[in-house]
N, C-alpha and C positions, 0 to 999 in steps of 0.2 A: 397330644398327639394330632387333632382336626387341625390346628391351630399349623402346626409343621410339614403335613403330610406333602401338599403341592412344593413346598420349595422342594423338600427331601428327595420328592422323586422327579422333580424337575433337572434340581443337579445332578442327579444319579443316570435320569437319562441321557444328560449332555456330555457326561463321562463315557458311559458304555455304550451309546448309538442305537439301544430298543429299548424300547419300552417293557415288553415282558422281562428283561436284566433287570432295569433300572425298579421294578415293581418287588423283585426278590431282593434285589438291594436294599428298597427301601422296608421291608420288612426286618430283616435284620438290622438297621440301623434301629428300629424303634423297638425290638429285642433288648438291644443293649441298654436302650434308653431307658426302658423299664427295669433291666439290672440296677442304674446305677442311677436313677431318679433320686434317691434320699445326696449324691456326692455334687448334684451339679446344682451351683450356686448363679443367680440370677440370671441372664438371660440364654436360653440353651442352644441359642442359635450358633454361636462359634461352634458350642459341642458338637452339634449335629451336622455341620458343614464337614468339621475335622474328619467324625467317624463315617460319614457319607464318603468323602475322598477316600478314606482310607478302606473304606469297605472294596468300592468298587477296583482299588489296586490290587485289593486280596484276590478278586475272582479275576482280575488280570492275571496275574499271578497263575493262579488255579486253573484257568481257562477255560470259566465258568460261565462265561458269556459267549453269545454266537457270533458270527463276522459276519453279517449282514446288518445294514442300518435300518428301524423299522420307516418305513413308507406311511404306514398308513396314521400316525401319532401327529394329528395335524389337530391345533387349534378351531374354534367354527369362526368364519370373517363373515361380514355383511356378503360381499358379493363375491362372482366364482374368480372375477380379474385380479382381484387381492387375493382371495385363498390361493391362487395357482402362483404367484408372486412371492408370498410366503412360503409358501412349502418348497419352490425353487430356492430360495434362499435358506433354507433351515436345512435342503438336502445337501445344498454345496457344503455349508457351515459343520454339519454333522461327517461329509466325506471329508474336509481339511481340518478337522479335529483330530482322525483317527488317525492321521500323517504323524503328528505330534508327539512326545515325548508325552509318558505319564506325568510328570512333572509339569511341563508346559502347555500340558492340556488343563491341569487341576489347577493353575493360576489362570489361565485365561477364562474357564469357566467362572471362574469363584468373582474374578475383577470386572471383565468384562461382561459377561453374562448376568450373573448374580448380582453385580452393582459393587460388592464388597470392599473396602478401600484397601491402598494397597497393604497398611500395616495389620489389617485385618486378617488380608490373605495370608500374609507372613505367620501370624499367629497362627492359625487354620494348621498352615503346612509346615511349620516346626521351623522355618526358613528367615536368613535375611532380608529386609526389604529391598533392597539392591539385587539379591537375585531374585525376588520376585517381578520388579522390575526388567532384570536381564532376559529371562524367561517369556515373558509375556512380550518384549520386544524382537527379540529371536522369535516366538509363535506367531507373532503378528506379519512377518515378514515373509511367512511361509503359509498362511492362508488367504482364501479369496478375499477379496474385498476389503484386506485390514491394513491396508500400507496407509501411510497418512493420518489425514484426520476422520479416514473414514473409518472407524473402530467402534462404533455403538453397537453392540448385541445385543442390549437389556433388552429387556423382553422376548426375545428368542427364544 
């Protein structure tokens, strides 16, 4: 759990927009992990990503999330100017992600932010690679600073 907690919470935060909601979702993910530990073979990351996306989607369907993005969840940075620039970009990204469909948002988060391959994203979401590419292309056109070559969001 300790090895993957940051990944799960980070993914859930990017999908849900609030740290509190992300932590709640992460708890559900790790409860499912404990229940299914004997069935998971090899690297658990694909399983964890799939379950994280599914739980976040379930939370949306049940309206268990709040509507305001979390402005307090910022990464520490060495200087105030850099912190402001990073915070502003994260805020814009979270606002943009909220405008996407669940499928587009999951594809962008997994591919562009988490850095997974198109094949891995397709496997996690249970869709074809061409569909992943299509969803990402549509999403990039709707996100700020996502058109053209400026779409590297890894590390956000």
